[in-house]
N, C-alpha and C positions, 0 to 999 in steps of 0.2 A: 424224328423229334428225337432228341434229346433228353427226358427229364426223369430224373428220378422222384419220381413223385416222389335204448333200445325197444322202442317199442315200434310192432311193426304190425299194421293189419292184413293179411293177405286171406289169398282163396281160400275156399274149403278145400282141404286135403284129406283123402280117402287112403288109409294104407292099405298094402298088398298083402300077399300073404307072409307068416312071419318068416323077417330076414330081410325084407326087400320093404323098399318105397315106393310111393307111385312116383311115376314117371309124368304125370299130366298134370300137377300141380306142385308149387312150391315144395320143396321135401323137407327146406329147413328155414327155420324163421329166427332173428335176432331174438335175445331173450333178455329184459330188462335187469337180470341180476349182473351184468357188466358192469354198471355203475359202483358195482359194490368191492371193497377193497378186498374183502374174501369171497371165495365161491360154495358151493354147496357142501354140505357136512361130507359128502362121498368124497369128494375129489380132495377138501383138506384132508381129511382121514388118511387117503393113500398117499398124500405129499408129505405128510407128518412122519410116515416111516421110512422116507428117503430123505428127509431133510438133513441139513449139515450145518452146525454151531455159525453163526453169524448169516444166515440166509433167509431172505424175504421174498414175497412173493405178492405180487398184485393180477386180479383180474381185466385182462384186456378186452377179451371178447366172449360172450355166450352164445350158443348156437344150440336150439330144441328142434327135435323130431319129432315127426306128426304121432308117434309110437311113446314118446313120453324120455328117450333118452337127451342125454346131452352132453355138450362137448365144449368144455370150460379151457380157454387158452390163456393161459398165465405168461406174464413178464417176469423175472426174477433179479433178484439184486444179491449182493454181496456186500457187507459191512456196510450198506445202504449205498452202492454206487451200482449203478445199470450195470448188467451182465449182459454183454453183445452175443449173442447166439446160446442164452439161456432161457428162450422161449419156448413152451411146450404146449401140449394140449393132453386133456384127461379127459375119457370118454366114458359116461356115466351110464348103465343101463336104466330101462324106465322105472326100475324102482329105487335107483339113487346109489347102488353100488357099484364101484369102479370096475372097468373093466378092462382097459389098458391106456397108454398113455405113448403120446408121440412127443421126442424131445428133438430139439436141434442138433444137441451133445448128447453123449451119454456121458455118464458119471459125475462125481460131485463139484461143486465149484468153489473151489479153495487157492488162495494165492499165500504165501509166506508174510507178504506184509502190503499194506497200502499207503507205504509211505513213499511216493515217487523219488527219485534221485536226479530225473529231468523236469525242471521247472514247468510251469505252465507258458511261461515266457516264450522257453526254448521251444516246446512243443509250435506253439505258434508261427515261429520264425522259420521253422522246418514245414508246416504246411504251407505258409505263403510261398517258400521256395519251391516246393510243388506242384502249387497252381501256376507259378510264374514257369516251369518246366511243361509243364503240359500246356500251358498256351503255347508259348515259343514253338512246342510239336505241331502245333494247328497255324503257325505264324499270325499268332496273337499277341498282343503285348497287354499286360496285365497293369490297371491304373486306379490308384484307391484302395489299394488292398487292405481287408479288414479280416480279422481272425477271431473265433469265438470257441474255446478250448472246454471240455468235460473230461474227467477222469473217469475212467471205465473200468471195467474187466472184460476183456476179451477171451469170450471161449469157442471162436468161431474160427481160430488159426491153430488147432492143435490143443496144449495143455495150457487150462488156464492162467492169464496174467496181465498182470496192471499196465494197462494202457491211458495214453491221451487220445483222445476222438476230439479232432480239430476242424471246424468247417471254415476254409479260408476262401472269401471271395471277394471281388471287385467290381469294374467294369474295364471291357476291352478299346479299342480304340476308338469304336464306334460309339461308345458307351453304353454297349447292351452288357447285360449281366455274366459274368463267368464264377464259377464256383468249384470246390473241389473239397471230401471229406479224408481226413488223412488220419490214418491211426498209427501211433508209434509207439513202441515198447516206451513206458514209465521209467523202466531202470536202466534202460543202455541208450536210448535215443534213438534206436533200429527202425526204420518205417518198416512195418507189419502189411500194411496193405492204403487202396487209395482209390476212391470213385468220384463221380461226378457228383455233386449234390444238388443240379439243378434236372429235375427227369423231364426231358421232353418226349413227346410221343413219334417223333422221326428223325429226329437230327436235324434237320433244316427246314419243314415247313408244312403247312397244308392249307387249303383253302375252301371255296364255296362249293355252287349256289344249289338250294333244293326248290327254287319257284317261290310259289305264293305256299306259306305254310300259317297254319294253328300258333298263334300265340296269347297266353295267359298275362293280363297285366293289373298294375295296381292304380283306381283313380284315387289320386292325392285332389281337393276341391275342384277345380275345372279341368285338371291335368293328368293325363296317363303318366304312369311309371312302369320302366317295364322291367317290373319286379312281379313274379309269378307266386303269389299266395297259396296256389292249391300245391306247390313243389318245395313246401320250407320257406318260402320268399327269396329264392334264386334271383339273382338280379344279374344284369349286364350294364359296365359301364366305359367309358371312356378313359383311356390313359394318357391322352392329349399327345402322345407321339414323344412322351416321355419315359424313362428308363428310372429302375431305383436305384439307388446310391450303392446297394449291397442285397444280396437274395440271402435267405435260408434262416440267420439269426439277426438282421438287423433291417430297422420298419421299414415300409414302403411308400412312405408320405411322397416320395419325388415322383412318385407314377401314381396320380391317382386314378380312382375309379369311379368318376362321375357319372351318377346314374342318368342313362337317357329318359326323356321325356317327350311326349308328343301331344299335341291337343286332338287329334282326332280317333287315334286308336289305331292308325295305320301306319306302319312303319315300314321307312326304306324305300329304295325306288329298283332295286335290283342291279344299281349301279353303285361301283366305288365312289361315284362325285359324292354319294348322299353317305356318310358317315355312319349314319343306323342302318345301314347295309350289312356291314359286318358284325353289327349287334345282333341283328335279326338272326342272320345263322348261328353266332355262338351262344343267344339263347334257345334257339330250338334245338339245337345240338345236346344241352344240357337237358333240356326237358325230353328229349327221345330217351338219353341215356338212363335218365330219373325213372321213366315208364319202363323202360326195356328192366330196371333190376328189380323193379317193382311189383310190375306183373309176371314177369319171368321167373325171379328167385324169391319173392318176398321179402326184399333188402328196401327198408323205407329211408331212401336218401342214400349217400354215400358212406356217410359213418353208420349207417343203420338205426339213427336217431332222430329221423326225420326233419335234421336240418340240412338247408341247402347251402350249396356254395356259391362262389360268384365267380364272374367273368370281367376280363379287362381286354378292351379289343383297341387296335391303334396303338400298342407299344413299339416304342422305338422308333428308329429311322430306317425303312426298309428292313427289318429284321424279319429274315429269313426261319421262326422259330414259332414254337408254342408247348408252353410248360405248365404241368401240375405243381403249385407250390403247396407242401404239407401245412407249412406255418402257417398261412392266410386262409388257407382252407379254400384256394381258387385256382382257375384258369386263366392265365394268359396270352394274349396271340398276337402275333407280328403282322404287318400287310404284306412283307414277302417286298422281293428287289423287283418284282415283274419280270424279269429274265427268268429266273430258277424257280421260283417259287411266286404262286399268286397270295392272296389273303388267306393264313392259316384255318380257317375256321369251318372247314367240312366236318360231316356228320361221322366220317371213323376218327378224325383227329379229336373230337370231343369224347367221343367213347374211349378211346386210349388214354387221352389226360385223365379223366374222370375215373378211369379204372386204377391208374397208379395208387388215386386217393383210396379207392376198395383195399386195394393190395396191400398199405401202408396203415389202415385197420384190421387187417386181419392176419396173413401169414408173414407180411412184413418182410419181404423176400430181399436180402442185401443186395443193393445194386453193383454187385462186382464177382466176378466170377459166371459159374454156371446159373446160380441162384439170380445174378443179375439177369443171364439171358432170359431165365423163368420171368421174371419180373416184367422185362419190355414184351416176350409173347404173351404174358396175360392181357397187358392192355391193348397187344395187336388183336388177339383174339377176342376179346368181348368187343373192340370197335368195330371189328368186321361185324360181329353179332348184333350190334345195336344197329348197325347201316342195313342188313339184311330184315330186323326188326321193323326198321320204320319205312320200308315199303314205300318209298318217296321215288316216282317216276323222273324227277330230274336228277338225282343220284342213285342210282338202283344197286343193289346188292351186289358185292365180287368178293373175290379174292385178295384183291389188290389193297396194297396199302398206300393212302395218299394220292392215290390217281387225279383226285379234282385238282391238288392244288399245284403241282407239277406244271413247268413251263419249258417251252422249247430249249432253251439252257439249259435243264438239266439232264439231258440226252437219253433217259427213259421213262416207259409210259407211267411207271408208279415208284415210290421210294422201295418198297419190298414186295414179294410173291409170294405167297403162301405154299403154292402148288411146287413151285421148284424155286426155293429161298435164292438160290447163288446165280440167279438170270440177274441180280443186280449186281454179280461179280465179286461181293463181300461176303455174301452171308452162307453159313455151314446147311447141306442139305442133310449130312449125317451127322449123329455123333462118334465123336474121336476124343482120346486124351488131353490132344492140344484146344477141345473146342472151350475150356474154361479161360483161354489167354485170350481169347478175342475182345472185341469192343462187343458191350451188350445189345448192342442195336444186331450184330450179325451173328452171335451165339445164339440169339434166339431163333436162328433160322429153324434150328432142330424140332422144336416145339411147334412152331407154325407148320413146318411141314407134317407131323402129326396131326394137327389138327385137321390141315386140309383132307389128309387119309382117311382119318377117324370119320370126319364129315361127308366126302365125296367120294372117296377110293383113289385106287390108282389110277395109270395111263391116262390115255388121251379122251376130253369130254368135252362138252359145251353146257355150259350152265349160266341160265340166266342171260344168255346172248354174247356170253363171253369163253375163247376156246381157253383150255389148260390142258398140260400134258403133265401128269406126276408122276415120276420115277420112283421106285424103291431100292434103298441102300441092299438089303439082301436077294434080291430079283424076285421076289413075292407078288404076287396077287392080289391086293387089299381091297375089301369091298367098304365101303360106308357107311356109316348108321344116321346119316342126318345131323343136320346143325343143331337141332333142339338138344338131342342127346349131348352132343358136344358139349353145350353151353354149360348142362346141368352136371355132367359127368366134373367138368373143369371147375365149376363154381363149388360145388361140393368140397373138392380135394383143396383147393386155394383156403376155402374158410376153415374147414373141419380139418385139415390133415398136413398141408406144408407147413415148415415152417421157415422161418429167418434163412436156414442154413441149407435149405432143399436143392439137392443137386438132380441131373437128370436121371439118375438110377431112384433117388426119391421121390421124381415126381410119377416116375411108373409106379412104384408101389403106390403113391398115394391116390394115384387115378384108379387104379383096380381096386384098392379099398372103398372107392366113392363109387364105381361101378356096381360093385357087391352090395353095397348098401341100397342103390338107386333101383338095380336089375337082378341081383343073384349070382353066387359066384359061378354058376354052371351055364349062364345067360350068353346068347348071342353076342349082347354089348359085352361082355366081359372078354369074350375071344377076340372081340373086333379090338379093342381096347390093348390087349395083349401083342396083335398082330400088329397093329398100327405103329408102335413103339419100336418092337423088332425091324420093322421096316425102315425106322430112320437109325437103326444099328444101338436101339437102348434096349439092351437084355437082360 
């Protein structure tokens, strides 16, 4: 798929010896302070010492450790303009004193002028041109293109500079949404970067089914609604095979989310002939993903605020995709064309898509270059862990991405393979300096490979009835530490240490910091994380 995508009650947490956190219970919980415009005094004081004239900041997220340590994630502005790559995390000791800071970019944020030489209209035209170019490269034609432009400070691509960030969106010839975010220099008009503005889980699609599954619903009069009051009122609606006029910045009115209802609280038939069947899978996937993040990581909902997202199923005509859309805080699923993909409502797809939402609320990994590969890998990793967490006999856990949705016309048994990503013929097994130039769904292979090695180890093995054979890039033999520890380490790295510009070298550093917090710097787990990164050539 190709999407770009706080108050929490948690289990009792018991701290280990000084310098470590328990691995048996959620180690970090969201903190209600994330809603405030300013962070704790210790963090503000530390930032005031390095602030420059014209700089502003707001708190995006606050994570609290059981020992009282806190991690405050900020977004920065300059002269009132958003700063791309300006995000940072301040780490506070239990007493409130600042310990350290992780920044997406080092150095002050300042530009000579915030007056653009290139007009917003011109930036919009350039973005529409890039959208058309990108679509033509995929054999598509764009119709009804629209654009929305914002002036920003770009600090992700070298020295800070004034830039226009424009999202151009439209429809292809089948009426399906296409969108591209384009960054251009506001002084010269030169394109700085461009990336897809619709984050999908597979790039093509995913499907069903998990047999008979439990669902929570809402009784309204004598009618049951497919709305879950126990999970933030998450609900599923029918898009009626319609598509949106555009994505990302325009309304969603053309593709509705008409709430599914039922008379007897028994939903679907297990057949695509019943429109409620796809809704069952989507709602179930949402439920399991919610439960995974809450019960394993102490996260109450995608944004950590207890609010549920919603699903749209039966989107478009034979639409081979599924995607998370941050602007509507929702997941959208196509039915597939029946030849390449079936309906894209499988468990690992739901987990993948909703994890894009988690990333957008935390590290906000830019969907381009190596950070884009890490964004996609994060969704693959957590989508896989959600599938294992579900323990559903109809869709057992594995390290294959999208194995349920592929049809004979796809030609492979899955979309992606975590043990050896290159089995899909496009993904990278090992890091190299050229990885950042790959499509983010293929550069994600490096982190997916790392995740498999960390969880299961290298070499040939059978796991849950599936055969794997995972090589290493340096000829080493790597031992796994299990899926549970993989999930805890990656989640802490994502929510506490990674920033929008984190690359593979930064991911190694972030996961090692997370492992130190959880298990100690001299632990077996620390050595395993280091060895797994070296095994995929990230040293």
